[in-house]
N, C-alpha and C positions, 0 to 999 in steps of 0.2 A: 557982180558975184555969180549970177546965174549963167552969165556968158562963160565964166571960168570953168564951172562944173560941166557945162555942155562940151567945152573943148577937151577936158580930161576924159570924159566918157567916150568921146569919139576916138580919142587916141587909144583907149583900152580895147575897144571893140574892133580895132583893126586886125585882120588875120595875121597869125604868126608865120614867120618864114619856115620853109620846109627844113632848113638846116637845124632849127631848134626842135622840131618834132621827132627827128630820127633818133637822137640819143635817148629820148624818153621811151620810145618804143623798144629800143634795145634793152634798156634797164628793166622795163616791164617783162620782156621776154626772158631775160636772165633770171629775174626774181621768180617768174613762173616755173622756169626749168629747175631752179634751186628748190622751190617748194615741192615740185613733183619728185625731185630726187630724194628729198627728205622723206616725203610720204612713202615713196617706193622702198627706201632703205628701212624705214620703220616697219613697213608691211613685210619686207623680206626678213628683217630681224624677228618680227613677231611670228612669222611663219616658221622660221628656223627654230626659235625657242619652243614653240608649241609642238613641233614635230620631232625635234632632235635635242635642242639645247637644254631643255628642262630635265633630260634624262642623264645629265652629267653633273658630278660634284667634284670640285678640284680644290687643292690646297698646296702651298709651298712650305707649310710647316710640317715637314716630313724628313726623317733621318734614317740612315742605315743602322741597323742593330744586328747583334750577333752574340754568340756564346763567348765568354771569357773564361777559359779553363785555367784554374789556379793550380800551380805545382807546389805542393806542400809536403814536408817530410812526415813520416809516421813514427820515426824514432829520433832521438837526440843524437848529435854528433858534430864533429868538426869538418867543415867543407874542405876537401883536398883537390877537387877538380870541378870546373864549370865548363861545359862543352858546347854552349850556345850563347848567343848574344842577341840583343834587340834587332829587329828587322829580318833576322835569319829564319829560314823555313826549316822545320824539324819534322821528321816522320815518326809515326806512332811506334813506340817501343824503343826509340833511340835513347841511350843513356845521356841525360842532361846534366845531372849533378851527382857527384860521388862524395860520400862521407867516409871518414876513417872507420874501418871495420875491425880493428884489432881486438877490442873487447868482445865484440860479437863473435869473432872467430874462436876465441877461447871458450866462451859459453857454449858454442856449437860443438866443439870438440868434447867437452865434458858430457854434454847430453848424448852424443853418439856413443861414447864409451859406456855410459850408464845403460843405454839400450842394448849394446852388445852383451854386457854382463847379465842383464835381465833375461835376454833370449837364451843364454847358456843355462841359467838357473831354471828357467821354465822347461827347457829341453830335458834337463835331468829329471824333472817330475814325470815326463812321459817315459823316460828310460826306467824309472823306478816302478812303473806299472808292471813291466815285465819281470823285474826283480822280485816284487812282492808276489806275483803270480807263481814264480818258481819256489819261493819260500813257503807259500801256502801249500803247494804240492808236497814239499819236503815234510812240513809239519803234519800234513795229513797222513803221510807214509809212516812217520814216527808214531802217530796215534794208533794207526792200524796195527803196527807191530806190537805196541804195548798192550792193546786189547787182546791180541792173539796169545801173547805170553800169559796174560791174566786168565784167559779161558783155559789154557792147557793146565795151569796150576790148579785151577778150581776142579778140573776133571779128575786129577789124580790126588786131590787133597784127601779124599775119603780113605785112600789106601795107606795114608800116613807117610808117603814118599816125600811130601812137601810140607815144610813146617808152616805154621801160621804166620811166622815173621816174613817168609818169602812171599806169601800171598799178600800180606800188607804192603810189602815193597812193590809188588806188581800193581796193586791198586793205586799206589802213589805215583807210579810211572805213568799209568793211564791218565790220572788227573793232571800231571805235569804236561803231558803231551797235548791234552785237550786245552789247557790254559795257553800253551805256546801257540797252538793253532788259532785259538780265538784272538790272541794278541796280534798275530800277523795278519789275520783277516781285517781287524780294525784298522791297522796301518794301511792295508791295501785300499779299504774303503775311503779312508781319509785322503789318500793320494788320488784316488779316482774322483773324489769331490773337487779336487783342484784341476783336473784335466778333462773330465767328461763333458761332452756336448760343446766342445770348443777345440781350437787348434792353436798351434804356437803363435801364429800371426794374430789371432783374435783373442788370445789370452788377456785377461784384464791387466795383469802386470806388464805385459809387453805393450798393450795399448797405452797405458799410463806413461811408460818410458818413451814410446813413440810420439806421444803428444808433446812431451818436453823437447824432443828433437825437432818436431815441426815448428814449435814456438821459437826455438833458437835459430832454426833455419830462416824463418820469416824475418826475424830481427836482423840477421846477417844480410839477407837479400835486400831488405829495405834500405840498406845503406847506399844503394844505387837507385836513383830516381829516374824512371823512364818517362818519355813523353806520352801522356794518356791518349792524345789525338794528334793527327797531322795538322800542322798550322804554322803560323808565324809567331815568333817570340816577341813579347811586349812586356814592358814594365819589369825588366830584370833588376832585382835589388840584391841578390845574393853575391857574396864576394868570397874568394878563396881565403881560408883561414878563419872564417866566421863560425862561431858556435851557434847552431840552430836548434830550436826546440820543435816538438811535434806541433803541426798546425801553422807554422810560420810561413807566410807567403814568400816564395823565392822568385817566382816569375809567373807570367801568364802566357797562355798559348791561345791564339785566335784562329780557329778554322774558318777561313774566308769562303769555303765552298758551300756554306749553309747559312749565309746571312739572310736577313729579311728587312722589311721597311716598316717602321712605325710612323703612320700618318696621323697627325692630330687634327681631326675635323671638328668644326664648330658643332655644337649640339643641334643647331637648326638645320644642319646638313645631313642628319642621320635618319630622317623620317623614312626614306625610301632605300636606304643602304642595307644590303643583305650579304650573308656569307656566300661566297662562290661567285660574286659578280666580277666581271673582267676589269682589269686595271691597266692603264698605260702610264708609264713613268719615264722621267728623264733625270739625269744626274748633272749637277752643276759641273762636275769634274770632266764630263765628256761633251756637254752642250746638248742642245735640243735635237741635233742630228742623230744621236744615238738614242734609240727608244728601247725601253724594257717593257715586258708584258708579264702580268701575273694575275692573281685573283685575291679577293678578300678572304682571309683565313679566319679571322675572328675579331671580336671587340673586347676591349679591356673591361674589367668588372667595375671600374670607377674612373672618374676624370683625373687629370693630372693634379688638380688642386686637392682632391680627396686623399691622394696618396703622397702628398708633399710632406717633407719633414716637419714643417710648421703649417698645418692646414688652416684655412681661413676660419675665424671664429665669427660666424655670421649672427650668432645669437647675442653678441655683446651690445648691439644697438648701433654701432658704427658700420652700417651696411651699405654697400654700393653694389648694385647688380652688375656682374661681369659675365659675359658670354663664356661658358666653359668649353673646353675642348676634350674630346675623348680619343684616346689612342686606338687606332685601327691597324691591325697587323695584316701585312700584305706579303704573300709568298711570291718570289720571283721565279721566272723560267730559268732552269739551271743551265741550259745551253747558252742563253744570252749572258748569264752571269759568268760563265767560263770564257766567253769571248771578250767581255768587258768587265773585269773584276771590280768589285766595290770594296771599300774599306769602311770599318765601323765609324759612324759619326758623320759621313758625307751627307750633304743636303740633297734632297730629291724634290721634284715636282710631280704631283700625283693627280691623276684624273680617273674617277671611278664611273663606269657606265651602270646606271641604276635602272635601266628599262626593265630588265628581268627581275622581278621581285618574288620569285618562287622559293628562294632560300629563306633562312631564318636569321634573326639577330643573335640568338643564343645557340651556341654549338651543341651538338649531341654529346653524350657521355663518352668521351674518348680521351686518351692520353698520348702524349709524345714521349718517347723513350730515347734517352741518350745513354749509350753504353760504351765501355772500353774493356778489353780482355787482356790488357798488358800485365795486369797484376795476377791473373789466374795462373800464369806459368810458375809463380812462386810456389803455390800449393802443389802443382804437378811435380816440380823438381824435388820438393820436400818428400813427397810420397815415394818417388823413385829412390831417393837416398835411404829412406826407411826400409824399403823392400830389399835393397842391396845389403844393408847391415843384417837384417834378419836371415837372409839367405846364406850369408857367410858364417853365421854363428849358430844356426840351428843344426842339431845333430841329425844325420841321415836316418839313423835307426829310430828316431822318435816318431817318425810318421808311421812306421809299422806298429809301434806300440799304441799309437792313438787309434789305429784301425782295430 
């Protein structure tokens, strides 16, 4: 037994051949190099994260958003023309939908005729000022003559040349002339009360009639619906022959030159995010080779869950914590947007550089204003029509009477 153990020990202690030692050394070297590479990569990643990586927050839960301008009628009517369809571009002020304006045309004609008649009636008031002034002068002359006759009769009454009846008639003539003068003065003052401190154009009666013309003109003009903004037509639902009511959505217009990105960041990513920080973006539609640049414009006032149609009822007891996301609004560089247009709803990849924290998370008290002036011309055209009617029906001599 001992001889057998001695033999096995001797065999084990024999030196290994050089061919067996070489693979071992190679494996050790490779393992050492792999470990060194892992350590170096970890150190490099740690150094990158500490110096650069920790100052970036990214998400692919981001989508293009924009304004969706609804085209709705302000008056009821039957559609007789639709001048645009989905995917087509329309320019601001272009007529898109036309309604039957026959009834509105009749109402406008009646209002214009009423204004013309009112202007002529008011003009006659100013002409009457001159008439009453001449009548007052005539009645004053009659009174003066009657007073002179009475004075002469009283002078010769003592001589008996004039009877008492003649003197009584002279006194009655003076009273009648005085009464006629007082009456015409009252008429003149009443007419001046209707014309003083105003003109034909600003007379209340004319203004009331002009308001009816303006109202009828607007109703007539609103039978043509112009494009409020320049953009692309979407969601057209109106059809020729359809009877529409005020407020009925007919189509939408999307101005693609002012879109933005809503990036939904997790609440744990918002600690160092501020308004004004630079943002780099890419769109799935163009790939990672096309880069967009912008800046953080603002943060939503609540998470998506808070503004949902059916918000979570966490107080019911069936509660599971879910990391919430907050929409962050990002404004894009307009030149890059012109070069590579985006459509509403496209997916975006967003990366925010958070190194500069000088901004705030709550924006200052400012407002964004969206305006269109395509409807202002309706009022301008109505005013021009009213001025034309007044000019054609006002009497020229009335201006002299007013002065």
